[in-house]
C-alpha positions as CSV (number, residue, x, y, z in Angstrom):
1,X,-0.2,0.2,0.3
2,X,0.8,3.7,-0.8
3,X,2.4,5.0,2.7
4,X,4.5,7.9,3.6
5,X,7.2,7.5,6.3
6,X,7.3,10.5,8.2
7,X,5.8,12.8,11.3
8,X,2.6,12.1,9.7
9,X,2.5,8.5,9.9
10,X,2.3,8.1,6.2
11,X,5.0,5.4,4.6
12,X,5.4,3.7,1.2
13,X,5.8,0.0,1.2
14,X,9.7,-0.7,1.0
15,X,10.2,-4.1,-0.7
16,X,13.7,-5.4,-1.2
17,X,15.4,-4.1,-4.4
18,X,15.4,-6.2,-7.4
19,X,17.2,-4.1,-10.1
20,X,18.0,-5.6,-13.4
21,X,21.1,-5.4,-15.4
22,X,21.2,-4.3,-18.3
23,X,21.2,-7.1,-20.9
24,X,25.1,-8.0,-22.4
25,X,23.8,-10.2,-25.0
26,X,22.7,-8.0,-28.2
27,X,19.0,-9.3,-29.1
28,X,18.4,-10.0,-25.7
29,X,15.1,-7.6,-24.6
30,X,16.3,-5.6,-21.7
31,X,14.9,-6.9,-18.0
32,X,12.5,-3.8,-16.4
33,X,14.2,-1.4,-13.9
34,X,11.9,-2.5,-10.8
35,X,11.5,0.0,-8.5
36,X,9.8,1.2,-5.4
37,X,9.8,5.0,-4.6
38,X,12.3,4.8,-1.8
39,X,14.5,3.4,-4.6
40,X,13.6,5.7,-7.0
41,X,14.5,8.4,-4.5
42,X,17.8,6.9,-4.1
43,X,18.5,6.1,-7.9
44,X,17.9,10.0,-8.4
45,X,19.8,11.0,-5.4
46,X,22.9,8.9,-6.4
47,X,26.0,9.7,-8.3
48,X,24.6,8.2,-11.8
49,X,21.3,9.9,-10.7
50,X,19.5,13.3,-11.7
51,X,22.4,16.1,-13.7
52,X,21.1,18.9,-11.6
53,X,22.4,17.0,-8.2
54,X,25.8,17.0,-9.7
55,X,25.9,20.8,-11.2
56,X,25.1,21.3,-7.3
57,X,27.9,19.8,-5.9
58,X,29.9,21.4,-7.9
59,X,29.4,24.4,-6.6
60,X,30.4,23.5,-3.3
61,X,33.5,22.6,-4.8
62,X,33.5,26.0,-6.3
63,X,33.1,27.5,-2.6
64,X,36.2,25.1,-1.3
65,X,38.1,26.5,-3.6
66,X,37.7,30.2,-3.0
67,X,37.4,29.6,0.4
68,X,41.3,28.0,0.2
69,X,42.3,30.8,-2.2
70,X,41.0,33.2,0.9
71,X,43.0,31.5,3.6
72,X,46.4,31.6,1.7
73,X,46.4,35.7,1.7
74,X,47.0,34.8,5.5
75,X,49.8,32.6,4.8
76,X,53.1,33.5,4.6
77,X,54.4,34.5,0.5
78,X,58.1,32.5,-0.1
79,X,59.5,32.9,-2.8
80,X,63.7,32.0,-4.4
81,X,65.1,33.2,-6.8
82,X,68.6,33.2,-8.8
83,X,69.9,35.8,-11.5
84,X,73.0,36.9,-13.1
85,X,73.9,39.1,-16.2
86,X,76.4,41.0,-17.6
87,X,76.0,44.6,-18.1
88,X,77.4,47.7,-19.2
89,X,76.2,51.3,-18.0
90,X,76.1,54.9,-19.6
91,X,77.2,57.3,-16.6
92,X,76.2,60.0,-18.8
93,X,72.9,59.3,-18.8
94,X,72.7,58.5,-14.9
95,X,73.6,62.1,-14.8
96,X,77.5,61.9,-14.1
97,X,78.8,63.9,-16.7
98,X,77.8,66.9,-15.2
99,X,79.4,66.3,-12.3
100,X,82.9,68.0,-12.1
101,X,85.5,66.9,-10.0
102,X,88.4,70.0,-9.0
103,X,91.3,67.3,-10.1
104,X,93.5,67.7,-13.1
105,X,93.0,65.8,-15.7
106,X,90.1,63.6,-14.3
107,X,87.1,63.4,-16.1
108,X,84.3,60.6,-15.6
109,X,83.9,57.7,-18.6
110,X,80.6,57.8,-20.3
111,X,80.3,54.4,-19.9
112,X,81.7,51.4,-17.1
113,X,81.5,48.1,-18.0
114,X,80.9,45.0,-19.2
115,X,80.7,43.7,-15.6
116,X,78.9,40.8,-13.7
117,X,76.6,40.3,-11.1
118,X,75.2,37.4,-9.3
119,X,72.0,37.7,-7.1
120,X,70.5,34.1,-5.0
121,X,67.6,35.4,-3.1
122,X,65.4,33.7,-0.8
123,X,62.3,36.6,0.4
124,X,59.3,35.9,2.9
125,X,56.3,37.9,3.7
126,X,53.6,37.5,6.2
127,X,50.7,39.3,7.0
128,X,51.0,40.4,10.9
129,X,47.9,41.6,11.5
130,X,45.2,42.3,9.1
131,X,41.6,42.4,11.0
132,X,39.8,43.0,7.6
133,X,41.5,39.7,5.6
134,X,40.8,38.1,8.5
135,X,36.8,38.7,8.1
136,X,37.1,38.2,4.6
137,X,38.6,35.0,4.7
138,X,35.6,33.7,7.1
139,X,33.1,35.8,4.8
140,X,34.1,33.6,1.6
141,X,34.5,30.0,4.1
142,X,31.0,30.5,4.8
143,X,30.1,30.4,1.3
144,X,30.8,26.8,1.5
145,X,27.9,26.6,4.3
146,X,25.7,28.2,1.6
147,X,26.6,25.8,-1.6
148,X,25.8,22.8,0.9
149,X,22.3,24.0,1.6
150,X,21.9,25.5,-1.7
151,X,22.7,21.2,-2.7
152,X,20.5,20.1,-0.1
153,X,17.8,22.5,-1.6
154,X,18.5,20.8,-4.9
155,X,18.1,17.4,-3.1
156,X,14.8,17.8,-1.9
157,X,13.2,19.8,-4.8
158,X,14.8,16.2,-6.8
159,X,13.4,13.9,-4.4
160,X,9.6,16.0,-4.4
161,X,9.9,16.1,-8.1
162,X,10.4,12.2,-8.4
163,X,7.9,11.6,-5.6
164,X,5.5,13.2,-8.0
165,X,6.3,11.6,-11.1
166,X,6.1,8.4,-9.3
167,X,2.8,8.9,-8.1
168,X,1.5,10.5,-11.7
169,X,2.7,7.1,-13.3
170,X,1.3,4.8,-10.8
171,X,-2.4,6.6,-11.6
172,X,-1.8,6.3,-15.4
173,X,-1.0,2.8,-15.3
174,X,-4.3,2.6,-12.7
175,X,-6.3,4.6,-15.6
176,X,-4.8,2.2,-18.2
177,X,-5.8,-0.9,-16.4
178,X,-9.2,0.2,-15.9
179,X,-9.4,1.4,-19.3
180,X,-8.6,-2.1,-20.1
181,X,-11.1,-3.8,-18.2
182,X,-13.4,-1.4,-19.5
183,X,-12.6,-2.8,-22.7
184,X,-13.0,-6.5,-22.3
185,X,-16.7,-5.8,-20.7
186,X,-17.8,-3.5,-23.4
187,X,-16.9,-6.3,-26.0
188,X,-18.4,-9.1,-23.8
189,X,-21.8,-7.0,-23.7
190,X,-21.4,-6.6,-27.4
191,X,-21.2,-9.9,-28.3
192,X,-24.0,-10.8,-25.6
193,X,-25.9,-8.4,-27.6
194,X,-25.1,-9.5,-31.4
195,X,-25.7,-13.5,-29.5
196,X,-29.6,-12.0,-28.6
197,X,-30.1,-10.6,-31.5
198,X,-28.9,-13.8,-33.5
199,X,-31.6,-15.5,-31.4
200,X,-33.9,-12.8,-32.2
201,X,-34.4,-11.7,-28.9
202,X,-32.7,-8.9,-28.9
203,X,-33.1,-5.4,-31.5
204,X,-30.3,-3.9,-34.1
205,X,-30.1,-0.7,-31.9
206,X,-29.0,-2.9,-28.7
207,X,-26.2,-3.8,-31.3
208,X,-25.0,-0.4,-32.3
209,X,-25.2,0.8,-28.9
210,X,-22.8,-1.8,-27.5
211,X,-20.4,-1.3,-30.5
212,X,-20.6,2.5,-30.1
213,X,-19.2,1.9,-26.6
214,X,-16.5,-0.8,-27.3
215,X,-14.9,2.4,-29.6
216,X,-15.1,4.4,-26.6
217,X,-13.9,2.8,-24.3
218,X,-10.9,2.0,-27.1
219,X,-10.6,5.5,-27.4
220,X,-10.2,6.0,-23.9
221,X,-7.5,3.0,-23.6
222,X,-5.4,4.9,-26.5
223,X,-5.4,7.9,-24.2
224,X,-4.4,6.3,-21.4
225,X,-1.6,4.9,-23.0
226,X,-0.6,7.7,-24.0
227,X,-0.5,9.0,-20.4
228,X,0.8,6.7,-19.3
229,X,4.1,6.8,-21.8
230,X,4.3,10.6,-21.1
231,X,4.5,9.9,-17.3
232,X,7.1,6.9,-18.0
233,X,9.5,9.3,-19.5
234,X,9.1,12.2,-16.7
235,X,9.6,9.8,-14.3
236,X,13.1,8.0,-16.0
237,X,14.0,12.1,-16.6
238,X,14.1,13.3,-13.5
239,X,15.9,9.6,-12.1
240,X,18.4,10.9,-14.6
241,X,18.0,6.8,-15.9
242,X,17.6,6.5,-19.9
243,X,14.5,7.5,-21.7
244,X,14.3,3.7,-23.6
245,X,14.7,2.1,-20.0
246,X,12.6,0.0,-19.3
247,X,10.6,0.5,-15.7
248,X,8.2,-1.4,-13.9
249,X,6.4,0.1,-10.1
250,X,6.2,-1.8,-7.0
251,X,4.3,0.4,-5.0
252,X,0.5,0.3,-5.6
253,X,-1.7,3.4,-5.8
254,X,-3.9,2.9,-2.6
255,X,-5.7,4.8,0.4
256,X,-4.4,5.2,3.8
257,X,-6.6,7.3,6.1
258,X,-4.2,9.0,8.3
259,X,-4.6,11.3,11.4
260,X,-4.5,15.1,10.0
261,X,-1.0,17.0,11.4
262,X,-0.9,19.5,13.6
263,X,-0.2,23.3,11.8
264,X,1.8,24.2,14.6
265,X,3.9,20.9,14.7
266,X,4.6,21.0,10.7
267,X,5.6,24.9,11.1
268,X,8.0,24.0,13.7
269,X,9.4,21.0,11.5
270,X,9.3,23.1,8.5
271,X,11.4,25.9,10.1
272,X,13.9,23.5,11.3
273,X,14.3,21.1,8.0
274,X,13.8,23.4,5.3
275,X,16.7,23.4,3.5
276,X,16.1,27.1,1.4
277,X,15.2,28.6,4.7
278,X,18.9,27.2,5.9
279,X,20.2,28.8,2.7
280,X,18.9,32.2,3.5
281,X,20.1,32.2,7.1
282,X,23.6,31.2,5.9
283,X,23.6,34.0,3.2
284,X,22.7,36.3,6.0
285,X,26.1,35.1,8.2
286,X,28.4,35.7,4.6
287,X,26.4,39.6,3.9
288,X,27.2,40.0,7.4
289,X,31.0,38.5,7.7
290,X,31.6,40.5,4.5
291,X,30.1,43.8,5.9
292,X,32.6,43.3,9.3
293,X,35.9,43.1,6.7
294,X,34.6,46.0,4.8
295,X,34.2,48.1,8.3
296,X,37.7,46.5,9.6
297,X,39.7,48.0,6.6
298,X,39.8,51.5,8.3
299,X,42.0,49.2,10.8
300,X,46.3,49.8,10.3
301,X,47.5,46.5,8.9
302,X,50.6,45.6,9.7
303,X,53.2,43.2,7.4
304,X,56.8,41.7,8.1
305,X,58.9,40.8,5.4
306,X,62.9,39.6,5.3
307,X,64.9,38.3,2.6
308,X,68.3,36.5,2.5
309,X,70.7,36.0,-0.3
310,X,74.4,36.1,-2.3
311,X,75.4,39.0,-3.9
312,X,78.4,39.6,-5.9
313,X,80.1,39.8,-8.9
314,X,80.2,36.1,-9.6
315,X,79.0,32.7,-7.2
316,X,82.7,33.0,-5.6
317,X,82.8,36.6,-5.0
318,X,79.4,36.4,-3.9
319,X,78.8,37.5,-0.3
320,X,75.7,37.2,2.2
321,X,73.5,40.1,2.3
322,X,69.9,40.5,3.9
323,X,66.8,42.8,4.4
324,X,64.6,42.5,7.3
325,X,61.7,44.8,8.2
326,X,57.9,45.6,9.2
327,X,55.5,47.8,7.3
328,X,52.5,49.1,8.5
329,X,49.9,50.5,7.0
330,X,47.3,53.2,7.8
331,X,44.3,54.0,5.4
332,X,43.4,57.5,4.5
333,X,41.1,57.9,2.3
334,X,40.3,56.1,-0.9
335,X,37.6,58.6,-2.4
336,X,34.5,56.7,-0.8
337,X,34.2,53.4,-2.2
338,X,34.1,51.8,1.0
339,X,32.0,53.6,2.6
340,X,29.6,52.5,-0.8
341,X,30.8,49.5,-0.7
342,X,29.5,48.7,2.6
343,X,26.0,50.9,1.8
344,X,25.6,47.9,-0.9
345,X,26.6,45.2,1.5
346,X,23.8,46.1,4.0
347,X,21.2,46.2,0.8
348,X,22.3,43.1,0.5
349,X,21.7,42.0,4.3
350,X,18.2,43.5,4.2
351,X,17.1,41.5,0.9
352,X,18.4,38.7,2.5
353,X,15.7,39.4,5.8
354,X,12.7,40.4,3.3
355,X,13.2,37.0,1.4
356,X,13.5,35.4,4.4
357,X,10.3,36.7,6.2
358,X,8.6,35.6,2.3
359,X,9.6,32.6,2.6
360,X,8.3,31.8,6.2
361,X,5.1,33.1,5.3
362,X,5.1,30.9,1.6
363,X,5.9,27.9,3.6
364,X,3.0,28.3,6.5
365,X,1.1,28.6,3.4
366,X,1.9,25.8,1.7
367,X,1.9,23.9,5.3
368,X,-1.7,25.1,5.3
369,X,-2.7,23.9,1.9
370,X,-1.6,20.8,1.9
371,X,-3.1,19.6,5.1
372,X,-6.6,21.0,4.0
373,X,-5.6,19.2,1.2
374,X,-5.1,16.2,2.6
375,X,-8.4,16.4,4.5
376,X,-10.4,17.1,1.6
377,X,-9.4,14.4,-0.5
378,X,-9.7,11.8,2.0
379,X,-13.2,12.8,2.0
380,X,-13.1,12.9,-1.7
381,X,-11.8,9.2,-1.6
382,X,-14.5,8.0,0.4
383,X,-17.4,9.8,-1.7
384,X,-15.4,8.0,-4.5
385,X,-15.4,5.0,-3.2
386,X,-19.0,5.1,-2.2
387,X,-19.8,6.2,-6.1
388,X,-18.0,3.7,-7.4
389,X,-19.6,1.0,-5.2
390,X,-23.0,2.1,-6.4
391,X,-21.9,2.3,-10.1
392,X,-21.0,-1.6,-9.5
393,X,-24.4,-2.2,-8.3
394,X,-25.9,-0.2,-10.6
395,X,-24.2,-2.6,-13.8
396,X,-25.1,-5.1,-12.2
397,X,-29.3,-4.5,-11.6
398,X,-28.8,-3.4,-15.3
399,X,-27.1,-6.4,-17.0
400,X,-29.4,-8.4,-15.6
401,X,-32.5,-6.8,-16.3
402,X,-31.2,-7.0,-20.0
403,X,-30.4,-10.5,-19.9
404,X,-33.8,-11.0,-18.7
405,X,-35.3,-9.4,-21.3
406,X,-37.1,-6.6,-19.3
407,X,-35.7,-3.7,-21.4
408,X,-33.0,-2.7,-24.3
409,X,-29.2,-2.3,-23.1
410,X,-29.6,1.4,-23.4
411,X,-29.8,1.4,-19.3
412,X,-26.7,-1.0,-19.7
413,X,-24.4,1.2,-22.0
414,X,-25.3,4.2,-19.6
415,X,-24.2,1.9,-16.3
416,X,-21.1,1.1,-18.4
417,X,-20.4,4.6,-19.2
418,X,-21.5,5.7,-15.1
419,X,-18.6,2.9,-14.0
420,X,-16.1,4.3,-15.9
421,X,-16.3,7.9,-14.3
422,X,-16.6,6.8,-11.1
423,X,-13.1,4.0,-11.7
424,X,-11.4,7.7,-13.2
425,X,-12.9,9.8,-10.0
426,X,-12.0,7.1,-7.5
427,X,-8.2,7.0,-9.3
428,X,-7.9,10.5,-9.5
429,X,-8.6,11.0,-6.0
430,X,-6.4,8.6,-4.8
431,X,-3.5,10.0,-6.5
432,X,-4.5,13.8,-5.2
433,X,-4.4,12.1,-1.8
434,X,-0.5,10.7,-2.1
435,X,0.1,14.4,-4.1
436,X,-1.0,16.3,-1.3
437,X,1.1,14.3,1.2
438,X,4.0,15.2,-1.1
439,X,3.2,18.2,-0.9
440,X,2.9,18.3,2.8
441,X,6.3,17.0,2.8
442,X,8.2,19.0,0.5
443,X,6.6,22.1,2.6
444,X,8.1,20.4,5.7
445,X,11.4,20.0,4.3
446,X,11.5,16.5,5.3
447,X,10.6,14.7,1.5
448,X,13.9,12.9,1.5
449,X,12.6,11.0,4.5
450,X,10.8,9.0,1.5
451,X,14.4,7.8,0.4
452,X,15.5,6.5,4.0
């Protein structure tokens, strides 16, 4: 039976997984992929499943790489180099020809060199104090949590899409089975009408009515086959499977009456479980850290640097040289860019707050609608079951009257049509009840529990 495993005490039956392997022999028909709802969600959320999930997971990898880049700015920057060169310099270009030394016969030469120089050096630069960079690094690192929350939201969306497509295919298959049964019944009654006419116990109009009903039921069967094919392709697409994969569903479409969940309880679960709400909270935290980073840019920053190496005309003539220092950078005026960036961050924070408030209102709306839909569709199923029972009894009575020769088959054909409508109404009511449960799980943020 169709049941949902969650706080509303509705679960899907979970049979043992039996997934057929792909055919290894050419020409052998492929075995069907047999899935329960739980297995379908697991397959869609697997690495080989829905491509949208893989795209979302790559955003997490991107955020992790950006976070690593931001942390690298706080680590020492070390580089080494070796340089050797031969030079000849123009002293005139350097201004020496304008210098006069009062020594008889002495003049500066026009050039110096050529001469060799060699320099091998190791340089280190380290940020000693930069509060703004530290805050900025934390803000970028929080982007990983934002990406993870967004990925969780994609998982919820995929699970909800698979659940809806699954029960939609169940409905289509049920409608196809009902239509096929109606065709068989109509053909039986049409043959009965012909037999009665051949025995001079019936009229030609009765045969025409019966054959017309057969045509109608066959048309309904073709429409049901089209819908079944459409829903099967949609389900395969949401699973990330090949569209030519044969598919067989294990869970039947059935109705289970459940006690309605209290609104307050559902809202409490939703506000703690909805991944989109979590993602908005993470965005607010990230924006706040960026604002702190901009504010601390007004503070002085301290940088230490050092280098050590060998300098000389040749390697044997090189001598050890080094430089050690500390630099303080004090921001004075940046043309107002810092203040403008902070105003931008404040506006983004306000946007996130408004989105969160609007999303909470939307969550409450979705939960209220789902709870009410569960209640009303449950009543609709009960009414549809009563109507289906009455339609079956009406058909049985009309058939007995026709066989007894009390009346023609007009009542019988009308009873057939009423039974077909009642069966469709019952299938639609059970489907809407199941869909309402899926909507409630989606609104509460617990839809993935169906795959656990």
